[in-house]
C-alpha positions as CSV (number, residue, x, y, z in Angstrom):
1,X,-20.9,-18.3,58.2
2,X,-21.6,-17.8,61.9
3,X,-21.9,-21.5,63.0
4,X,-18.3,-21.6,64.2
5,X,-18.7,-18.3,66.1
6,X,-21.8,-19.6,67.8
7,X,-19.9,-22.8,68.9
8,X,-17.0,-20.8,70.3
9,X,-19.3,-18.4,72.1
10,X,-20.8,-21.3,73.9
11,X,-17.4,-22.5,75.0
12,X,-15.5,-19.3,76.0
13,X,-16.4,-17.7,79.4
14,X,-16.3,-14.0,78.6
15,X,-18.3,-10.9,79.3
16,X,-19.5,-9.2,76.2
17,X,-21.0,-5.7,76.7
18,X,-24.6,-4.7,76.1
19,X,-26.8,-1.6,76.1
20,X,-24.9,0.2,78.9
21,X,-21.5,-1.5,78.9
22,X,-19.7,1.3,80.9
23,X,-22.4,1.4,83.5
24,X,-22.3,-2.4,83.8
25,X,-18.5,-3.0,83.7
26,X,-17.0,0.3,84.7
27,X,-13.3,1.0,84.7
28,X,-11.4,-1.4,82.4
29,X,-8.1,-2.9,83.5
30,X,-5.5,-5.3,82.1
31,X,-5.2,-8.6,84.1
32,X,-2.3,-10.5,82.8
33,X,-2.9,-10.4,79.0
34,X,-6.7,-10.0,79.3
35,X,-8.8,-6.9,79.1
36,X,-11.1,-7.0,82.1
37,X,-13.8,-5.1,83.8
38,X,-13.7,-3.4,87.2
39,X,-14.2,-6.7,88.9
40,X,-11.5,-8.5,87.0
41,X,-13.8,-10.5,84.7
42,X,-12.7,-10.9,81.1
43,X,-14.2,-8.3,78.7
44,X,-14.3,-8.2,74.9
45,X,-15.0,-5.0,73.0
46,X,-16.4,-5.2,69.5
47,X,-16.9,-2.1,67.4
48,X,-16.2,0.3,64.5
49,X,-13.5,2.8,63.7
50,X,-14.5,6.0,62.1
51,X,-12.5,6.9,59.0
52,X,-9.9,9.6,59.0
53,X,-11.3,12.7,60.6
54,X,-9.7,14.9,57.9
55,X,-11.2,12.9,55.0
56,X,-14.6,11.8,56.3
57,X,-15.7,14.4,58.8
58,X,-19.4,14.2,57.9
59,X,-19.8,11.0,59.8
60,X,-18.4,12.4,63.0
61,X,-21.8,13.0,64.6
62,X,-23.6,12.0,67.7
63,X,-26.3,10.4,65.6
64,X,-23.8,8.1,63.8
65,X,-22.5,7.0,67.2
66,X,-26.0,6.3,68.4
67,X,-26.9,4.3,65.3
68,X,-23.8,2.2,65.5
69,X,-24.6,1.4,69.1
70,X,-28.4,0.7,68.6
71,X,-28.3,-1.0,65.2
72,X,-24.8,-2.4,64.7
73,X,-24.7,-3.3,68.4
74,X,-21.1,-2.0,69.0
75,X,-19.9,-1.5,72.5
76,X,-16.9,0.7,71.4
77,X,-16.1,3.2,68.6
78,X,-12.8,4.6,67.5
79,X,-12.3,8.2,66.6
80,X,-9.4,8.3,64.1
81,X,-7.9,11.8,64.1
82,X,-6.0,12.3,60.9
83,X,-2.7,14.0,61.7
84,X,-0.4,14.9,58.8
85,X,-2.7,14.9,55.8
86,X,-4.5,17.9,54.3
87,X,-7.0,19.3,56.8
88,X,-5.4,17.0,59.4
89,X,-4.5,18.0,63.0
90,X,-1.2,19.7,62.0
91,X,-3.0,22.1,59.8
92,X,-6.4,22.2,61.4
93,X,-6.1,21.2,65.1
94,X,-9.3,22.9,66.3
95,X,-11.4,21.4,63.5
96,X,-10.1,17.9,64.1
97,X,-10.3,18.1,67.9
98,X,-14.0,19.2,67.5
99,X,-14.7,16.2,65.3
100,X,-13.0,13.7,67.7
101,X,-14.6,15.3,70.8
102,X,-18.1,15.0,69.2
103,X,-17.6,11.3,68.8
104,X,-16.1,10.9,72.3
105,X,-18.8,12.9,74.0
106,X,-21.5,10.9,72.1
107,X,-20.0,7.6,73.2
108,X,-19.9,8.8,76.8
109,X,-23.6,9.8,76.5
110,X,-24.5,6.4,75.0
111,X,-22.6,4.5,77.7
112,X,-20.1,2.8,75.4
113,X,-16.3,2.8,75.2
114,X,-14.4,5.0,72.8
115,X,-10.8,5.1,71.5
116,X,-9.1,8.4,70.9
117,X,-6.8,7.5,68.1
118,X,-3.7,9.5,67.0
119,X,-4.1,8.3,63.4
120,X,-0.7,8.8,61.9
121,X,2.1,6.9,60.2
122,X,4.9,9.2,61.4
123,X,6.4,10.4,64.6
124,X,5.2,13.8,65.8
125,X,6.2,13.6,69.5
126,X,5.7,17.1,70.7
127,X,2.4,17.4,68.9
128,X,1.2,14.1,70.2
129,X,2.2,15.0,73.8
130,X,0.2,18.3,73.6
131,X,-2.8,16.5,72.2
132,X,-2.9,13.7,74.7
133,X,-2.2,16.0,77.6
134,X,-5.3,18.0,76.6
135,X,-7.4,14.9,76.0
136,X,-6.4,13.2,79.2
137,X,-7.0,16.3,81.2
138,X,-10.5,16.6,79.8
139,X,-11.5,12.9,79.9
140,X,-9.6,11.4,82.8
141,X,-12.8,11.0,84.9
142,X,-14.6,9.0,82.3
143,X,-13.9,5.2,82.3
144,X,-15.3,5.1,78.7
145,X,-12.0,6.4,77.2
146,X,-9.1,4.5,75.7
147,X,-6.0,6.3,74.3
148,X,-4.4,4.9,71.1
149,X,-1.1,6.9,70.9
150,X,0.1,5.9,67.5
151,X,-2.1,4.2,64.9
152,X,0.3,2.5,62.5
153,X,4.0,3.1,62.6
154,X,5.7,2.1,59.4
155,X,9.5,1.8,59.2
156,X,10.3,3.2,62.7
157,X,12.3,0.8,64.9
158,X,10.8,-0.6,68.0
159,X,13.5,1.1,70.0
160,X,12.3,4.5,68.6
161,X,8.7,3.6,69.2
162,X,9.3,2.4,72.7
163,X,10.8,5.8,73.7
164,X,8.0,7.6,72.0
165,X,5.4,5.4,73.8
166,X,7.1,5.9,77.2
167,X,6.9,9.7,76.7
168,X,3.2,9.5,75.8
169,X,2.4,7.2,78.7
170,X,4.1,9.6,81.1
171,X,2.1,12.5,79.6
172,X,-1.2,10.7,79.9
173,X,-0.6,9.2,83.4
174,X,0.1,12.7,84.9
175,X,-3.6,13.3,84.3
176,X,-5.2,9.9,84.0
177,X,-3.8,7.1,86.1
178,X,-6.2,4.4,85.0
179,X,-7.6,4.4,81.5
180,X,-6.2,1.9,79.0
181,X,-3.4,3.0,76.7
182,X,-2.9,1.3,73.3
183,X,0.6,1.2,71.9
184,X,1.6,0.6,68.2
185,X,4.6,-1.3,66.8
186,X,6.6,-1.4,63.6
187,X,5.4,-2.3,60.1
188,X,1.7,-1.3,60.5
189,X,1.3,-3.0,63.8
190,X,2.4,-6.4,62.6
191,X,5.7,-6.7,64.5
192,X,4.3,-7.7,67.8
193,X,7.2,-10.1,68.0
194,X,9.6,-7.1,68.5
195,X,7.5,-6.0,71.4
196,X,7.7,-9.5,72.8
197,X,11.5,-9.3,72.8
198,X,11.6,-6.0,74.7
199,X,8.3,-4.9,76.2
200,X,7.7,-1.7,78.1
201,X,8.2,-2.3,81.8
202,X,6.8,-1.0,85.1
203,X,3.5,0.5,83.7
204,X,0.0,-0.8,84.1
205,X,-3.1,-0.9,81.9
206,X,-1.3,-0.8,78.6
207,X,-2.0,-3.1,75.6
208,X,-0.3,-3.4,72.2
209,X,-2.1,-3.2,69.0
210,X,-2.2,-5.7,66.1
211,X,-3.8,-4.8,62.8
212,X,-4.9,-7.3,60.2
213,X,-6.5,-7.2,56.7
214,X,-7.5,-10.7,56.0
215,X,-6.8,-10.6,52.3
216,X,-3.1,-10.0,53.0
217,X,-2.3,-11.1,56.5
218,X,-2.7,-14.9,56.9
219,X,-2.0,-17.5,59.5
220,X,1.5,-16.2,60.1
221,X,0.2,-13.1,61.8
222,X,-2.1,-15.1,64.1
223,X,0.8,-17.4,64.9
224,X,3.1,-14.4,65.7
225,X,0.4,-12.8,67.9
226,X,-0.3,-16.1,69.7
227,X,3.4,-16.4,70.6
228,X,3.4,-12.8,71.9
229,X,0.3,-13.4,74.0
230,X,1.7,-16.6,75.4
231,X,4.8,-14.7,76.5
232,X,2.6,-12.2,78.4
233,X,2.0,-9.4,75.9
234,X,-1.6,-8.0,76.1
235,X,-3.0,-7.5,72.6
236,X,-5.9,-5.4,71.2
237,X,-7.0,-5.5,67.6
238,X,-7.7,-1.8,67.1
239,X,-8.1,-2.0,63.3
240,X,-8.9,-4.7,60.9
241,X,-11.0,-5.7,57.9
242,X,-11.6,-8.6,55.5
243,X,-9.9,-7.4,52.3
244,X,-6.3,-6.6,51.2
245,X,-4.1,-4.3,53.3
246,X,-4.5,-1.5,50.8
247,X,-8.1,-1.3,51.9
248,X,-9.3,-2.4,48.5
249,X,-9.6,-5.6,46.5
250,X,-11.7,-8.6,47.1
251,X,-12.9,-9.7,50.6
252,X,-11.3,-13.0,51.7
253,X,-14.3,-14.5,53.5
254,X,-12.6,-17.7,54.5
255,X,-9.6,-15.9,56.1
256,X,-11.8,-13.3,57.7
257,X,-13.8,-16.0,59.3
258,X,-10.6,-17.6,60.6
259,X,-9.7,-14.3,62.2
260,X,-13.1,-13.9,63.8
261,X,-13.0,-17.4,65.3
262,X,-9.5,-16.7,66.6
263,X,-10.5,-13.4,68.1
264,X,-13.4,-15.1,70.0
265,X,-11.3,-18.0,71.1
266,X,-8.6,-15.7,72.5
267,X,-11.0,-13.3,74.1
268,X,-9.6,-10.4,72.1
269,X,-11.1,-7.0,71.4
270,X,-11.8,-6.2,67.8
271,X,-12.3,-2.9,65.8
272,X,-13.3,-2.9,62.1
273,X,-12.3,-0.2,59.6
274,X,-14.1,2.1,58.7
275,X,-17.1,4.3,58.9
276,X,-16.6,6.2,55.6
277,X,-17.9,6.4,52.1
278,X,-14.7,6.4,50.1
279,X,-14.8,4.4,46.9
280,X,-12.9,1.4,48.3
281,X,-13.7,-2.0,49.7
282,X,-13.0,-1.2,53.4
283,X,-15.3,1.7,53.5
284,X,-18.5,0.3,54.9
285,X,-20.8,2.9,53.5
286,X,-22.0,4.2,50.1
287,X,-22.4,7.9,49.4
288,X,-26.1,7.6,49.9
289,X,-25.6,6.9,53.6
290,X,-26.8,9.7,55.9
291,X,-24.5,11.5,58.4
292,X,-27.1,10.7,61.0
293,X,-27.3,6.9,60.8
294,X,-30.6,5.2,59.9
295,X,-28.7,3.3,57.1
296,X,-30.6,0.8,55.0
297,X,-29.0,-2.2,53.4
298,X,-28.8,-0.3,50.2
299,X,-26.5,2.3,51.9
300,X,-23.9,-0.4,52.8
301,X,-21.1,-1.8,50.8
302,X,-20.4,-5.5,50.9
303,X,-17.9,-5.0,53.8
304,X,-20.5,-3.0,55.7
305,X,-23.2,-5.7,55.3
306,X,-20.8,-8.4,56.5
307,X,-19.2,-6.3,59.3
308,X,-22.6,-5.4,60.7
309,X,-23.6,-9.1,60.7
310,X,-20.4,-10.0,62.6
311,X,-21.0,-7.2,65.2
312,X,-24.6,-8.1,65.8
313,X,-23.7,-11.8,66.2
314,X,-20.8,-11.1,68.6
315,X,-23.0,-8.8,70.7
316,X,-24.9,-11.7,72.0
317,X,-24.0,-12.8,75.6
318,X,-21.5,-15.7,75.8
319,X,-21.5,-16.2,79.5
320,X,-23.5,-14.7,82.5
């Protein structure tokens, strides 16, 4: 399965990140379309997204972060703060902030990068501004942090999302002038072509998210993303997996492999969904999995076994 990845890793000059990626590579920046380290060298981040904080809070622990770093070899994690659902941020802001901050603080302590993700499908502008104002005040001095200001817009127009994003960028930049900001786009982050036609101007260190589920999204999404990158749009794969877009169904191994090869070839950063134990294909854990890591093979679903293999393979240095 990994033969093609190994071949690409030998060809592509890129800095992958190891035991202390933040210490080694420091403040991230966007150079052209490429995520880069403080010296301007290309960087790829490979990691895991936690499941919705409102649905799977038991995994939001410092021990889980440490296990993902030490055993799964991630250099980034993503804290997915559920917003509008039961026990989400709108109804339980303090509980969800505590869960997210536990993951963020643990990632900082472990020396890896971390995405603070506003995990919503709807626009809640004032609530998002308040949240990211607080987060950017607290974490602006840490180069570990990346802000994802809207997980997966659904039917909103790009014009509406552009205005929303500009407001959130302004809010964050008042407190944090440097850390990367990730921006969503219509139809579950598949309409990167709309961004290509009308990107946000006069801001630095922003990237646009593309999400894929290999059982549903085929070559057309890779082609669309290639065209956007070629036109100058920086792309970050902040959520993905190998099965259908529902999060369930059979894993499409062949298509998933094509995505991984494409990610490596294009020096893209890649986050897989999700650290949770829900009865569905995309949840990488079974209910036997501890909230403190230490997972055995028998604690992992098929998607967990395969994702862990990909992450461990991709953690190996491609160029030094």
